[in-house]
PLY file of the C-alpha trace (Angstrom):
ply
format ascii 1.0
element vertex 169
property float x
property float y
property float z
element edge 168
property int vertex1
property int vertex2
end_header
-6.67 -19.11 14.10
-5.23 -20.67 10.97
-1.78 -19.11 11.26
-0.50 -21.03 8.25
-2.39 -18.57 6.02
0.05 -15.72 6.78
3.05 -17.40 5.10
0.82 -18.28 2.13
-0.45 -14.70 1.77
3.15 -13.52 2.14
3.83 -15.07 -1.27
1.36 -12.73 -3.00
3.73 -9.72 -3.18
6.40 -11.91 -4.78
4.03 -13.31 -7.41
2.47 -9.93 -8.20
5.91 -8.32 -8.33
7.17 -10.97 -10.75
4.37 -10.04 -13.14
4.00 -6.30 -12.45
7.71 -5.42 -12.54
8.34 -7.60 -15.61
9.91 -5.55 -18.41
6.90 -6.18 -20.64
4.43 -4.87 -18.07
5.62 -1.98 -15.86
9.22 -3.07 -15.36
10.61 -0.98 -18.19
8.97 2.16 -16.81
10.16 1.26 -13.31
13.76 0.74 -14.45
13.79 4.11 -16.20
12.24 5.81 -13.15
14.87 4.32 -10.82
17.84 4.52 -13.18
18.36 0.76 -13.00
18.99 -1.65 -15.86
18.66 -5.41 -16.21
22.40 -5.96 -15.72
22.52 -3.97 -12.49
19.43 -5.76 -11.18
21.21 -9.11 -11.54
23.88 -8.04 -9.09
23.38 -8.71 -5.42
22.49 -11.75 -3.41
19.09 -12.73 -4.82
18.53 -15.31 -2.07
18.86 -12.61 0.58
16.78 -10.12 -1.42
13.89 -12.53 -2.04
14.18 -14.10 1.41
13.95 -10.75 3.18
11.18 -9.59 0.84
9.23 -12.73 1.74
9.83 -12.27 5.48
8.64 -8.65 5.29
5.62 -9.74 3.25
4.62 -12.27 5.92
4.90 -9.56 8.58
2.84 -7.26 6.38
0.14 -9.93 6.05
-0.11 -10.20 9.84
-0.60 -6.44 10.19
-2.93 -6.20 7.20
-5.30 -8.75 8.74
-6.24 -6.23 11.44
-6.99 -3.61 8.77
-9.22 -5.81 6.61
-10.99 -7.95 9.24
-13.08 -5.77 11.52
-13.72 -8.67 13.88
-10.06 -8.62 14.95
-11.00 -5.73 17.25
-13.40 -7.98 19.15
-10.57 -10.35 20.03
-8.43 -7.43 21.12
-11.15 -6.14 23.40
-12.24 -9.45 24.89
-9.10 -11.60 24.91
-8.63 -11.12 28.65
-12.31 -11.66 29.50
-13.21 -14.87 31.35
-14.28 -17.55 28.89
-12.57 -16.07 25.83
-11.79 -18.84 23.36
-13.78 -21.50 25.26
-16.65 -22.44 22.94
-18.81 -23.49 25.90
-18.39 -20.28 27.90
-21.15 -17.74 28.39
-19.06 -15.11 26.60
-18.59 -17.21 23.48
-22.25 -18.24 23.53
-23.26 -14.56 23.64
-20.94 -13.80 20.73
-22.48 -16.68 18.77
-25.95 -15.29 19.46
-24.89 -11.81 18.37
-23.43 -13.31 15.23
-26.67 -15.10 14.44
-28.71 -11.97 15.08
-26.45 -9.30 13.54
-23.65 -11.11 11.73
-21.17 -9.75 14.29
-18.46 -12.31 13.53
-19.26 -13.09 9.90
-20.47 -9.84 8.33
-18.09 -8.35 5.78
-15.96 -11.52 5.61
-15.71 -11.65 1.83
-12.88 -11.42 -0.66
-14.32 -8.22 -2.09
-14.55 -6.52 1.29
-10.98 -7.45 2.17
-9.76 -6.34 -1.27
-11.49 -2.98 -0.80
-9.80 -2.40 2.55
-6.46 -3.70 1.29
-6.58 -1.32 -1.66
-7.63 1.58 0.56
-4.74 0.78 2.89
-2.39 1.12 -0.06
-3.91 4.42 -1.13
-4.20 6.16 2.24
-1.32 4.57 4.19
1.34 3.27 1.82
1.14 5.94 -0.90
1.83 8.88 1.46
4.88 7.04 2.82
6.16 6.38 -0.69
5.43 9.95 -1.73
7.28 11.44 1.25
10.31 9.27 0.54
10.17 10.18 -3.15
10.05 13.89 -2.34
13.24 13.72 -0.32
14.93 11.42 -2.84
13.97 13.91 -5.59
12.08 11.21 -7.49
9.51 12.02 -10.14
5.82 11.27 -9.64
5.89 8.39 -12.11
8.13 6.57 -9.61
5.49 7.00 -6.89
2.61 6.05 -9.17
4.36 2.88 -10.35
4.86 1.69 -6.77
1.42 2.79 -5.59
-0.08 0.78 -8.45
1.86 -2.30 -7.36
0.94 -1.94 -3.69
-2.71 -1.26 -4.46
-3.00 -4.47 -6.48
-0.91 -6.44 -3.99
-2.63 -5.29 -0.79
-6.05 -5.70 -2.41
-5.26 -9.33 -3.22
-3.68 -9.96 0.19
-6.61 -8.31 1.97
-9.13 -10.28 -0.06
-7.53 -13.62 0.73
-7.10 -12.78 4.42
-10.66 -11.54 4.83
-12.16 -14.52 3.01
-10.11 -17.31 4.58
-8.46 -16.27 7.86
-10.23 -17.76 10.87
-10.10 -15.35 13.80
-12.28 -17.14 16.38
0 1
1 2
2 3
3 4
4 5
5 6
6 7
7 8
8 9
9 10
10 11
11 12
12 13
13 14
14 15
15 16
16 17
17 18
18 19
19 20
20 21
21 22
22 23
23 24
24 25
25 26
26 27
27 28
28 29
29 30
30 31
31 32
32 33
33 34
34 35
35 36
36 37
37 38
38 39
39 40
40 41
41 42
42 43
43 44
44 45
45 46
46 47
47 48
48 49
49 50
50 51
51 52
52 53
53 54
54 55
55 56
56 57
57 58
58 59
59 60
60 61
61 62
62 63
63 64
64 65
65 66
66 67
67 68
68 69
69 70
70 71
71 72
72 73
73 74
74 75
75 76
76 77
77 78
78 79
79 80
80 81
81 82
82 83
83 84
84 85
85 86
86 87
87 88
88 89
89 90
90 91
91 92
92 93
93 94
94 95
95 96
96 97
97 98
98 99
99 100
100 101
101 102
102 103
103 104
104 105
105 106
106 107
107 108
108 109
109 110
110 111
111 112
112 113
113 114
114 115
115 116
116 117
117 118
118 119
119 120
120 121
121 122
122 123
123 124
124 125
125 126
126 127
127 128
128 129
129 130
130 131
131 132
132 133
133 134
134 135
135 136
136 137
137 138
138 139
139 140
140 141
141 142
142 143
143 144
144 145
145 146
146 147
147 148
148 149
149 150
150 151
151 152
152 153
153 154
154 155
155 156
156 157
157 158
158 159
159 160
160 161
161 162
162 163
163 164
164 165
165 166
166 167
167 168
């Protein structure tokens, strides 16, 4: 597995956020929805804020890979089987044959497929969490929609890159 891809994909939320939450894009709407202003946003330890955001984004990329790459389930099911990971084993040879015949390991490994599943993850997993929090915080729906928009774009991009480039076997 090319583990180095997770820290790279973890940068996507930071880059998208820098554009999306810019005052000229959605940032002005977001600041009004949260009651924040540019001066207040400058307060705080930005190194800690961005560092922790990056760390959480890397963790999110690890979890997201199992949502967007269906073949991850194969590794989960067979990782304890004799011959797993040994390219010369009967098990790995059978998997290679199944891949040639049915695309078992390579089917749906495109940017578009990963982006679809990343976006769906934002809509059906992240948006209910944000909405529940917003209900209890007495936030308006524009607050939820602003963040759901960000996470849909972000997780779609993260999912696309992971699905296209992450090697799982």
